[in-house]
C-alpha angles and dihedrals in degrees: 000000000000143000119234127196124183116202114220098015116156096224129086110319137192104072093106096054092047096053111095093195135011094239139096088264089055090052091050091049090050091054091049100046104030096037099211111209101184104059114162123201124205116191141181141180094296092078095057101049094090088055089066097262110131114234115251095231107026107123113248095003105049122119089242091057092055091059098060091107088069092063092227114195084230131000092243090054086090088073097040111111094214091053091045090058090050097043121003095171098090092052093052090045087057092044090057087062090053090065109056118171116283094010114186138161120277129238087263090057089051092048087063089044087055090056090053091047087055091053094242103106114098097180145343115219113191136183091197123108097195095093092224089135093069092050089066090070096245112152111265094238090061092061127076116189100202092191098032121245146238089260093103131018135197133211107239092213109043098013094234113162127232131190130230095262090058092050093043092055093054095043089054091048104095090201093057109084099168120013114240132201111259088216105048106002091244120148112269112220122195113242094253124128115254128196104278096034130096121254118248114283090230091063091063094039093054094041091054093047100038110040098061088057098044115122097179129021122201116196115188136174098356132105091208096230101124117085143252087016092060095050093064092081088069088074094060134078102204130032137185105206115198112183141173096191115024125202105228090218090059090049094052093046102040115014129106100161132034125200118178122224140058132305100272096037087060099043089046090059091066102110123241102278128153088000095308115141142145087242091061091051091048093052090057092044098049 
């Protein structure tokens, strides 16, 4: 975990001067005294690993590693739209792993839900496609799925729409290799953004409207290497960076404070201020 400040940024400014100490306690005190009301959360795969979803890039346990039997030309080919049209089977094999039994949000998801409950979360930008954000009960308009999600799917032939329940039933069916439309037998593709496709318009619309107003930015479980998601931090003055796996280059360039430990162990260290507590998160999680 680290705290990043960019001098001379054009976005919202002032967080640096209002932090008494560059520590988690300083952050908690900032929330208590300055009462930020436009907090933005940016999250990646690292916040979902404790839910049973393998991380995309963790050596030996990543989702890409589990697809080696398909002899992909490149690990990321599973998310390439051209490759999907040629062979959708590897993608759906991966999707089945995104839906383990009894899937539910993690304490980190509920930490962000707690921000929304307190009325201080402006938006939650996520790179994840597992749809766990929506299971927290956060209003849909508060969530921006930068890369789409499995929440809805579309038949590539007749364009019929399907909901998450329809897709989940087929992904959990071991006899279903590739979900097909019940109307025309066309392949049904989840509404996620593949390489070679444009990101959702709402991602850009919300980024443009939200980031200039942001007064505190939480980044959790992402290495910030995928564009244009990663570039959004350039519009912000102050950042809290919570991380499971940190890119050393990012540390050297951005970081001011390091706190060892995982995503929730760090967010859980924030003292009980303005009604925030680990107990409150656990109540929602249990």
